[in-house]
A tleap script that builds the chain and sets N, CA, C and O, in Angstrom:
source leaprc.protein.ff14SB
mol = sequence {
  NMET GLN PRO ALA PRO ALA PRO GLY PRO ALA
  PRO PRO GLY PRO SER GLY PHE ASP PRO GLY
  ARG ALA TRP ALA LEU HIE PRO ARG VAL SER
  VAL ARG PRO GLU PRO PHE GLY ALA LEU LEU
  TYR HIE PHE ASP THR ARG ARG LEU SER PHE
  LEU LYS ASP ARG LEU LEU LEU ASP VAL VAL
  ARG ALA LEU GLY GLU ARG PRO SER ALA ARG
  ALA ALA CYS GLU HIE ALA GLY VAL PRO ALA
  GLY LEU LEU PRO ARG TYR GLU ARG ALA LEU
  ALA ALA LEU ALA ALA GLY GLY MET LEU VAL
  PRO ARG ASP GLY GLU CPRO
}
set mol.1.N position { -23.519 31.236 -14.170 }
set mol.1.CA position { -22.611 29.953 -12.770 }
set mol.1.C position { -21.702 30.123 -13.108 }
set mol.1.O position { -21.485 30.377 -14.292 }
set mol.2.N position { -20.467 30.029 -11.889 }
set mol.2.CA position { -19.068 29.682 -11.995 }
set mol.2.C position { -18.043 29.003 -11.269 }
set mol.2.O position { -17.774 29.186 -10.082 }
set mol.3.N position { -17.354 28.014 -12.247 }
set mol.3.CA position { -17.117 27.278 -11.919 }
set mol.3.C position { -17.057 26.609 -10.382 }
set mol.3.O position { -16.326 27.201 -9.588 }
set mol.4.N position { -17.457 25.941 -10.111 }
set mol.4.CA position { -17.332 25.115 -8.710 }
set mol.4.C position { -15.410 25.287 -8.475 }
set mol.4.O position { -14.553 25.407 -9.350 }
set mol.5.N position { -15.243 25.233 -6.895 }
set mol.5.CA position { -13.844 25.684 -6.620 }
set mol.5.C position { -13.371 24.308 -6.973 }
set mol.5.O position { -13.940 23.235 -7.170 }
set mol.6.N position { -11.854 24.809 -6.985 }
set mol.6.CA position { -11.309 22.846 -6.385 }
set mol.6.C position { -11.182 22.479 -5.290 }
set mol.6.O position { -10.851 23.401 -4.545 }
set mol.7.N position { -11.303 21.427 -4.756 }
set mol.7.CA position { -11.577 21.356 -3.407 }
set mol.7.C position { -9.995 21.270 -3.271 }
set mol.7.O position { -9.107 21.039 -4.092 }
set mol.8.N position { -9.991 21.657 -1.364 }
set mol.8.CA position { -9.011 21.574 -0.716 }
set mol.8.C position { -8.435 20.993 -0.125 }
set mol.8.O position { -8.948 19.881 -0.253 }
set mol.9.N position { -7.259 20.862 0.822 }
set mol.9.CA position { -7.059 19.783 1.962 }
set mol.9.C position { -7.916 19.091 2.479 }
set mol.9.O position { -7.816 19.459 3.650 }
set mol.10.N position { -8.994 18.063 2.453 }
set mol.10.CA position { -9.602 17.644 3.148 }
set mol.10.C position { -9.790 17.041 4.525 }
set mol.10.O position { -9.314 15.941 4.804 }
set mol.11.N position { -10.831 18.128 5.804 }
set mol.11.CA position { -10.156 18.619 7.175 }
set mol.11.C position { -10.643 17.130 7.679 }
set mol.11.O position { -11.576 16.414 7.313 }
set mol.12.N position { -9.874 17.008 8.423 }
set mol.12.CA position { -10.602 15.321 9.809 }
set mol.12.C position { -12.181 14.396 9.677 }
set mol.12.O position { -13.383 14.453 9.420 }
set mol.13.N position { -11.677 14.027 9.855 }
set mol.13.CA position { -12.980 13.195 9.837 }
set mol.13.C position { -12.899 12.562 10.912 }
set mol.13.O position { -11.852 12.295 11.502 }
set mol.14.N position { -14.730 12.088 11.460 }
set mol.14.CA position { -14.596 11.696 13.102 }
set mol.14.C position { -13.537 11.191 13.483 }
set mol.14.O position { -13.070 11.467 14.589 }
set mol.15.N position { -12.815 10.155 12.443 }
set mol.15.CA position { -11.760 9.164 13.218 }
set mol.15.C position { -10.713 9.433 13.663 }
set mol.15.O position { -10.011 8.646 14.299 }
set mol.16.N position { -10.222 11.489 13.199 }
set mol.16.CA position { -9.386 11.982 13.360 }
set mol.16.C position { -8.183 11.202 12.649 }
set mol.16.O position { -7.216 10.694 13.216 }
set mol.17.N position { -8.502 11.224 11.081 }
set mol.17.CA position { -7.871 10.517 10.576 }
set mol.17.C position { -7.396 12.487 9.606 }
set mol.17.O position { -8.139 13.436 9.854 }
set mol.18.N position { -7.057 12.539 9.339 }
set mol.18.CA position { -6.569 13.738 8.498 }
set mol.18.C position { -5.368 12.988 7.371 }
set mol.18.O position { -4.489 12.306 7.896 }
set mol.19.N position { -5.371 13.143 5.835 }
set mol.19.CA position { -4.435 12.372 5.074 }
set mol.19.C position { -2.502 13.628 5.355 }
set mol.19.O position { -1.336 13.240 5.415 }
set mol.20.N position { -3.122 15.140 5.449 }
set mol.20.CA position { -1.878 15.136 5.621 }
set mol.20.C position { -0.927 15.181 6.484 }
set mol.20.O position { 0.148 15.780 6.478 }
set mol.21.N position { -1.559 14.298 7.441 }
set mol.21.CA position { -0.690 14.593 8.673 }
set mol.21.C position { 0.056 13.212 8.363 }
set mol.21.O position { -0.226 12.886 7.210 }
set mol.22.N position { 1.383 11.757 9.312 }
set mol.22.CA position { 2.048 11.100 8.815 }
set mol.22.C position { 1.386 10.053 9.590 }
set mol.22.O position { 0.698 10.238 10.593 }
set mol.23.N position { 1.766 8.476 8.804 }
set mol.23.CA position { 0.522 7.487 9.875 }
set mol.23.C position { 1.912 6.489 9.192 }
set mol.23.O position { 2.897 6.445 8.455 }
set mol.24.N position { 0.984 5.771 10.175 }
set mol.24.CA position { 2.273 3.849 10.132 }
set mol.24.C position { 1.074 2.753 10.467 }
set mol.24.O position { -0.046 3.224 10.660 }
set mol.25.N position { 1.207 1.657 10.528 }
set mol.25.CA position { 0.768 0.382 11.050 }
set mol.25.C position { 1.058 0.562 12.255 }
set mol.25.O position { 2.144 0.885 12.738 }
set mol.26.N position { -0.811 0.161 13.218 }
set mol.26.CA position { -0.049 0.094 13.694 }
set mol.26.C position { 1.359 -1.281 14.566 }
set mol.26.O position { 1.691 -2.389 14.144 }
set mol.27.N position { 1.793 -0.583 15.737 }
set mol.27.CA position { 3.265 -1.663 15.767 }
set mol.27.C position { 2.907 -3.608 16.048 }
set mol.27.O position { 3.562 -4.615 15.776 }
set mol.28.N position { 1.693 -3.404 16.641 }
set mol.28.CA position { 1.307 -5.066 17.012 }
set mol.28.C position { 0.177 -5.242 16.227 }
set mol.28.O position { -0.933 -5.664 16.552 }
set mol.29.N position { 0.875 -4.617 14.444 }
set mol.29.CA position { -0.258 -5.253 13.433 }
set mol.29.C position { 0.947 -6.411 12.296 }
set mol.29.O position { 2.132 -6.369 11.968 }
set mol.30.N position { -0.188 -7.298 12.042 }
set mol.30.CA position { 1.263 -7.562 10.793 }
set mol.30.C position { -0.286 -8.021 9.380 }
set mol.30.O position { -1.353 -8.596 9.167 }
set mol.31.N position { 0.897 -7.109 8.817 }
set mol.31.CA position { 0.110 -7.995 7.415 }
set mol.31.C position { -0.070 -9.134 6.334 }
set mol.31.O position { 1.007 -9.029 5.747 }
set mol.32.N position { -0.587 -9.911 5.852 }
set mol.32.CA position { 0.115 -10.983 5.417 }
set mol.32.C position { -1.330 -10.844 3.539 }
set mol.32.O position { -2.513 -10.868 3.202 }
set mol.33.N position { 0.033 -10.716 3.050 }
set mol.33.CA position { -0.168 -10.276 1.407 }
set mol.33.C position { -1.106 -11.854 0.591 }
set mol.33.O position { -0.570 -12.959 0.505 }
set mol.34.N position { -2.237 -11.606 0.199 }
set mol.34.CA position { -3.033 -12.280 -0.623 }
set mol.34.C position { -4.001 -12.172 -2.084 }
set mol.34.O position { -3.280 -11.535 -2.853 }
set mol.35.N position { -4.305 -12.249 -2.255 }
set mol.35.CA position { -4.271 -12.063 -4.088 }
set mol.35.C position { -5.116 -10.701 -4.020 }
set mol.35.O position { -4.825 -9.535 -3.754 }
set mol.36.N position { -5.841 -11.114 -4.240 }
set mol.36.CA position { -7.383 -10.267 -3.178 }
set mol.36.C position { -6.877 -8.795 -2.730 }
set mol.36.O position { -7.675 -7.870 -2.881 }
set mol.37.N position { -5.053 -8.409 -1.957 }
set mol.37.CA position { -5.278 -7.123 -1.788 }
set mol.37.C position { -3.818 -7.421 -0.208 }
set mol.37.O position { -2.589 -7.357 -0.180 }
set mol.38.N position { -4.823 -7.714 0.757 }
set mol.38.CA position { -4.418 -8.161 2.472 }
set mol.38.C position { -4.497 -8.346 3.075 }
set mol.38.O position { -4.939 -7.333 3.617 }
set mol.39.N position { -4.367 -9.686 4.366 }
set mol.39.CA position { -4.886 -9.037 5.393 }
set mol.39.C position { -4.311 -8.303 7.172 }
set mol.39.O position { -3.231 -8.599 7.684 }
set mol.40.N position { -5.312 -7.382 7.790 }
set mol.40.CA position { -4.129 -7.222 8.997 }
set mol.40.C position { -4.645 -7.570 9.828 }
set mol.40.O position { -5.838 -7.491 9.535 }
set mol.41.N position { -4.519 -8.018 10.962 }
set mol.41.CA position { -4.301 -8.904 12.066 }
set mol.41.C position { -3.340 -7.652 13.062 }
set mol.41.O position { -2.205 -7.216 12.870 }
set mol.42.N position { -4.453 -7.307 14.264 }
set mol.42.CA position { -4.011 -7.043 15.435 }
set mol.42.C position { -3.463 -7.819 16.288 }
set mol.42.O position { -3.649 -8.989 15.952 }
set mol.43.N position { -2.930 -7.734 17.144 }
set mol.43.CA position { -2.674 -8.764 18.040 }
set mol.43.C position { -3.301 -8.299 19.221 }
set mol.43.O position { -3.810 -9.197 19.893 }
set mol.44.N position { -3.425 -6.955 19.737 }
set mol.44.CA position { -3.849 -6.713 20.791 }
set mol.44.C position { -5.148 -6.801 20.582 }
set mol.44.O position { -5.559 -7.687 21.331 }
set mol.45.N position { -6.557 -6.078 19.579 }
set mol.45.CA position { -7.197 -6.363 20.174 }
set mol.45.C position { -7.952 -7.926 19.387 }
set mol.45.O position { -9.047 -8.487 19.387 }
set mol.46.N position { -6.777 -8.104 18.864 }
set mol.46.CA position { -7.686 -10.165 17.778 }
set mol.46.C position { -8.802 -8.876 16.762 }
set mol.46.O position { -9.922 -9.283 16.454 }
set mol.47.N position { -8.497 -7.772 16.429 }
set mol.47.CA position { -9.714 -8.076 14.353 }
set mol.47.C position { -8.648 -7.709 13.809 }
set mol.47.O position { -7.511 -7.424 14.184 }
set mol.48.N position { -9.274 -7.770 12.733 }
set mol.48.CA position { -8.605 -8.327 10.954 }
set mol.48.C position { -9.707 -8.007 10.535 }
set mol.48.O position { -10.851 -8.260 10.911 }
set mol.49.N position { -9.112 -7.184 9.382 }
set mol.49.CA position { -8.989 -6.246 8.345 }
set mol.49.C position { -8.271 -6.676 7.177 }
set mol.49.O position { -7.145 -7.092 6.905 }
set mol.50.N position { -10.094 -6.240 6.186 }
set mol.50.CA position { -9.411 -7.496 5.017 }
set mol.50.C position { -8.958 -5.466 4.353 }
set mol.50.O position { -9.635 -4.454 4.534 }
set mol.51.N position { -7.848 -5.592 3.749 }
set mol.51.CA position { -7.618 -5.065 2.169 }
set mol.51.C position { -7.908 -5.175 1.433 }
set mol.51.O position { -7.222 -6.018 0.855 }
set mol.52.N position { -9.263 -4.545 0.403 }
set mol.52.CA position { -9.666 -5.240 -1.587 }
set mol.52.C position { -8.862 -5.427 -1.837 }
set mol.52.O position { -8.647 -6.615 -2.077 }
set mol.53.N position { -7.179 -3.981 -2.083 }
set mol.53.CA position { -6.928 -4.940 -3.163 }
set mol.53.C position { -5.321 -4.004 -3.238 }
set mol.53.O position { -4.887 -3.001 -2.671 }
set mol.54.N position { -4.731 -5.079 -4.377 }
set mol.54.CA position { -3.778 -4.447 -3.965 }
set mol.54.C position { -3.227 -2.958 -4.418 }
set mol.54.O position { -2.315 -3.357 -5.142 }
set mol.55.N position { -3.171 -1.987 -4.470 }
set mol.55.CA position { -2.798 -0.771 -4.762 }
set mol.55.C position { -3.087 -0.834 -2.674 }
set mol.55.O position { -2.148 -0.970 -1.890 }
set mol.56.N position { -4.095 -0.740 -2.382 }
set mol.56.CA position { -4.267 -0.083 -1.345 }
set mol.56.C position { -3.207 -1.020 -0.208 }
set mol.56.O position { -3.242 -0.937 1.020 }
set mol.57.N position { -2.748 -1.464 -0.625 }
set mol.57.CA position { -1.523 -2.500 0.450 }
set mol.57.C position { -0.109 -2.096 0.214 }
set mol.57.O position { 0.871 -2.265 0.941 }
set mol.58.N position { -0.228 -1.392 -1.225 }
set mol.58.CA position { 1.379 -0.571 -1.304 }
set mol.58.C position { 1.259 0.651 -0.804 }
set mol.58.O position { 2.216 1.352 -0.476 }
set mol.59.N position { -0.030 0.995 -0.713 }
set mol.59.CA position { -0.548 2.317 -0.485 }
set mol.59.C position { 0.351 1.960 1.539 }
set mol.59.O position { 1.482 2.276 1.910 }
set mol.60.N position { -0.734 1.258 2.316 }
set mol.60.CA position { -0.102 0.895 3.972 }
set mol.60.C position { 1.210 0.530 3.695 }
set mol.60.O position { 1.974 1.382 4.146 }
set mol.61.N position { 1.790 -0.385 3.138 }
set mol.61.CA position { 3.536 -0.513 3.266 }
set mol.61.C position { 3.899 1.150 2.876 }
set mol.61.O position { 4.126 1.598 4.000 }
set mol.62.N position { 4.024 1.953 2.203 }
set mol.62.CA position { 4.287 3.919 1.696 }
set mol.62.C position { 4.049 3.956 3.083 }
set mol.62.O position { 5.094 4.036 3.730 }
set mol.63.N position { 2.526 3.908 4.070 }
set mol.63.CA position { 3.051 4.603 4.728 }
set mol.63.C position { 4.419 5.252 5.849 }
set mol.63.O position { 4.619 6.329 6.410 }
set mol.64.N position { 4.908 4.366 5.798 }
set mol.64.CA position { 5.958 4.315 6.850 }
set mol.64.C position { 7.513 5.735 6.278 }
set mol.64.O position { 8.332 6.522 6.753 }
set mol.65.N position { 6.997 5.192 5.009 }
set mol.65.CA position { 8.573 6.454 4.289 }
set mol.65.C position { 8.419 7.380 3.949 }
set mol.65.O position { 9.218 7.787 3.107 }
set mol.66.N position { 7.221 8.353 4.421 }
set mol.66.CA position { 5.814 9.372 3.048 }
set mol.66.C position { 5.606 10.509 4.489 }
set mol.66.O position { 4.868 10.160 5.409 }
set mol.67.N position { 6.052 11.327 4.515 }
set mol.67.CA position { 5.271 12.756 5.490 }
set mol.67.C position { 4.427 11.557 5.032 }
set mol.67.O position { 4.867 10.410 5.105 }
set mol.68.N position { 3.072 11.877 4.507 }
set mol.68.CA position { 1.957 11.710 5.064 }
set mol.68.C position { 1.409 10.563 4.385 }
set mol.68.O position { 2.087 9.610 3.999 }
set mol.69.N position { -0.016 10.698 4.232 }
set mol.69.CA position { -1.099 8.834 4.314 }
set mol.69.C position { -0.786 9.939 1.968 }
set mol.69.O position { -0.306 9.484 0.930 }
set mol.70.N position { -1.484 11.533 2.362 }
set mol.70.CA position { -1.662 11.559 1.288 }
set mol.70.C position { -0.724 11.426 -0.252 }
set mol.70.O position { -1.068 11.407 -1.434 }
set mol.71.N position { 0.945 11.330 0.629 }
set mol.71.CA position { 2.391 11.105 -0.529 }
set mol.71.C position { 2.436 9.512 -0.335 }
set mol.71.O position { 3.070 8.734 -1.048 }
set mol.72.N position { 1.848 9.269 0.480 }
set mol.72.CA position { 1.811 7.767 0.235 }
set mol.72.C position { 1.667 7.089 -0.925 }
set mol.72.O position { 2.381 6.499 -1.735 }
set mol.73.N position { -0.564 7.599 -0.600 }
set mol.73.CA position { -1.169 7.674 -2.369 }
set mol.73.C position { -0.875 8.011 -3.368 }
set mol.73.O position { -1.381 7.435 -4.332 }
set mol.74.N position { -0.078 8.920 -3.549 }
set mol.74.CA position { 0.597 9.830 -4.684 }
set mol.74.C position { 1.896 8.261 -4.958 }
set mol.74.O position { 1.907 7.450 -5.884 }
set mol.75.N position { 2.889 8.366 -3.652 }
set mol.75.CA position { 4.243 7.117 -4.152 }
set mol.75.C position { 3.643 5.481 -4.682 }
set mol.75.O position { 4.161 4.545 -5.291 }
set mol.76.N position { 2.370 5.723 -4.121 }
set mol.76.CA position { 2.337 4.222 -4.447 }
set mol.76.C position { 1.273 4.068 -6.060 }
set mol.76.O position { 0.867 3.007 -6.534 }
set mol.77.N position { 1.017 5.582 -6.665 }
set mol.77.CA position { -0.113 5.599 -7.851 }
set mol.77.C position { -1.237 6.125 -7.735 }
set mol.77.O position { -1.843 6.675 -8.655 }
set mol.78.N position { -1.609 6.011 -6.634 }
set mol.78.CA position { -3.334 6.332 -6.710 }
set mol.78.C position { -3.527 7.446 -7.358 }
set mol.78.O position { -2.863 8.481 -7.300 }
set mol.79.N position { -5.112 7.039 -8.421 }
set mol.79.CA position { -5.175 8.297 -9.677 }
set mol.79.C position { -5.685 9.195 -8.588 }
set mol.79.O position { -6.438 8.910 -7.657 }
set mol.80.N position { -4.998 10.586 -8.960 }
set mol.80.CA position { -5.943 11.715 -8.508 }
set mol.80.C position { -7.508 11.934 -8.461 }
set mol.80.O position { -8.034 12.998 -8.135 }
set mol.81.N position { -8.115 10.900 -8.793 }
set mol.81.CA position { -9.969 10.740 -9.370 }
set mol.81.C position { -10.156 9.647 -8.254 }
set mol.81.O position { -11.343 9.375 -8.070 }
set mol.82.N position { -9.578 9.199 -7.743 }
set mol.82.CA position { -9.684 7.848 -7.120 }
set mol.82.C position { -8.894 8.482 -5.153 }
set mol.82.O position { -9.350 7.871 -4.187 }
set mol.83.N position { -8.051 9.376 -4.937 }
set mol.83.CA position { -7.745 9.454 -3.454 }
set mol.83.C position { -9.121 9.713 -2.720 }
set mol.83.O position { -9.204 8.887 -1.811 }
set mol.84.N position { -9.916 10.297 -2.742 }
set mol.84.CA position { -11.407 10.892 -1.031 }
set mol.84.C position { -11.305 9.043 -1.086 }
set mol.84.O position { -10.660 8.564 -0.153 }
set mol.85.N position { -11.830 8.145 -1.995 }
set mol.85.CA position { -11.699 6.624 -2.119 }
set mol.85.C position { -10.808 5.874 -1.315 }
set mol.85.O position { -11.065 4.936 -0.560 }
set mol.86.N position { -9.446 6.555 -1.647 }
set mol.86.CA position { -7.954 6.361 -0.489 }
set mol.86.C position { -8.533 5.873 0.746 }
set mol.86.O position { -9.191 4.945 1.217 }
set mol.87.N position { -7.785 7.294 1.120 }
set mol.87.CA position { -8.386 8.259 2.160 }
set mol.87.C position { -8.909 7.978 3.064 }
set mol.87.O position { -8.405 7.876 4.182 }
set mol.88.N position { -10.371 7.738 2.672 }
set mol.88.CA position { -11.794 6.928 2.651 }
set mol.88.C position { -10.864 5.205 3.753 }
set mol.88.O position { -10.873 5.033 4.972 }
set mol.89.N position { -10.178 4.239 2.586 }
set mol.89.CA position { -9.466 3.457 3.388 }
set mol.89.C position { -8.754 2.956 4.599 }
set mol.89.O position { -8.748 1.925 5.272 }
set mol.90.N position { -7.950 4.515 4.590 }
set mol.90.CA position { -6.950 4.805 5.038 }
set mol.90.C position { -7.752 5.033 6.432 }
set mol.90.O position { -7.321 4.571 7.488 }
set mol.91.N position { -8.981 5.798 6.348 }
set mol.91.CA position { -9.859 6.962 7.716 }
set mol.91.C position { -10.122 5.543 8.719 }
set mol.91.O position { -9.572 5.298 9.793 }
set mol.92.N position { -11.505 4.421 7.730 }
set mol.92.CA position { -11.862 3.693 8.631 }
set mol.92.C position { -10.485 2.555 9.331 }
set mol.92.O position { -10.706 2.077 10.444 }
set mol.93.N position { -9.059 2.172 8.579 }
set mol.93.CA position { -8.479 1.356 9.465 }
set mol.93.C position { -7.815 2.582 10.125 }
set mol.93.O position { -7.516 2.313 11.288 }
set mol.94.N position { -7.662 3.167 9.957 }
set mol.94.CA position { -6.472 4.172 11.747 }
set mol.94.C position { -8.186 3.650 13.018 }
set mol.94.O position { -8.141 3.208 14.166 }
set mol.95.N position { -9.582 3.998 12.047 }
set mol.95.CA position { -9.934 4.921 13.197 }
set mol.95.C position { -10.095 3.384 13.734 }
set mol.95.O position { -10.631 3.442 14.841 }
set mol.96.N position { -9.734 1.551 13.227 }
set mol.96.CA position { -10.323 0.586 13.578 }
set mol.96.C position { -8.910 -0.110 14.512 }
set mol.96.O position { -8.580 -1.236 14.884 }
set mol.97.N position { -8.460 1.013 14.596 }
set mol.97.CA position { -6.849 1.105 15.381 }
set mol.97.C position { -5.018 0.249 14.596 }
set mol.97.O position { -3.952 -0.192 15.026 }
set mol.98.N position { -5.723 0.474 13.273 }
set mol.98.CA position { -4.814 -0.881 12.715 }
set mol.98.C position { -3.634 0.937 12.303 }
set mol.98.O position { -2.405 1.003 12.331 }
set mol.99.N position { -4.674 2.148 11.965 }
set mol.99.CA position { -2.829 2.622 11.845 }
set mol.99.C position { -2.511 3.776 12.960 }
set mol.99.O position { -3.463 4.233 13.593 }
set mol.100.N position { -1.526 4.132 13.145 }
set mol.100.CA position { -1.287 5.203 13.837 }
set mol.100.C position { -0.733 6.078 13.652 }
set mol.100.O position { 0.137 5.859 12.810 }
set mol.101.N position { -0.747 7.632 14.204 }
set mol.101.CA position { -0.274 9.350 13.783 }
set mol.101.C position { 1.556 8.512 14.592 }
set mol.101.O position { 1.850 8.077 15.706 }
set mol.102.N position { 2.365 8.676 13.200 }
set mol.102.CA position { 3.885 8.338 13.642 }
set mol.102.C position { 3.809 9.401 14.360 }
set mol.102.O position { 4.438 8.971 15.327 }
set mol.103.N position { 3.400 10.960 14.784 }
set mol.103.CA position { 3.788 11.952 15.235 }
set mol.103.C position { 4.590 11.673 16.762 }
set mol.103.O position { 5.558 12.185 17.326 }
set mol.104.N position { 3.154 10.040 17.244 }
set mol.104.CA position { 3.241 10.039 18.677 }
set mol.104.C position { 1.628 10.955 19.297 }
set mol.104.O position { 0.988 10.487 20.239 }
set mol.105.N position { 1.378 11.712 18.880 }
set mol.105.CA position { -0.274 12.431 18.605 }
set mol.105.C position { -1.070 10.846 18.759 }
set mol.105.O position { -1.088 9.713 18.280 }
set mol.106.N position { -1.726 11.774 19.871 }
set mol.106.CA position { -3.542 10.288 19.694 }
set mol.106.C position { -4.469 9.791 18.969 }
set mol.106.O position { -5.230 8.943 19.436 }
savepdb mol mol.pdb
quit
């Protein structure tokens, strides 16, 4: 029996989220830190999202300064074993319009 190959980069999900790309908060999204994490409010869509932990807030804050979402996770201290969970959370934020690609692509 051969060992399973090491996982490579995840392909973009149905939302088009690619953790290897540069992402940022949508310019019309406000962040309000809370003891549990944070609230995100999109002024155009009036959508409210909850970040359920402070580490995810650290990742979201790092997005605008890092070359990729994955690099923002690493910078914030997300353990390697938890990267898929945080990438799924970021993908959900992107699907909801809270995050946008920094390179201007839709």
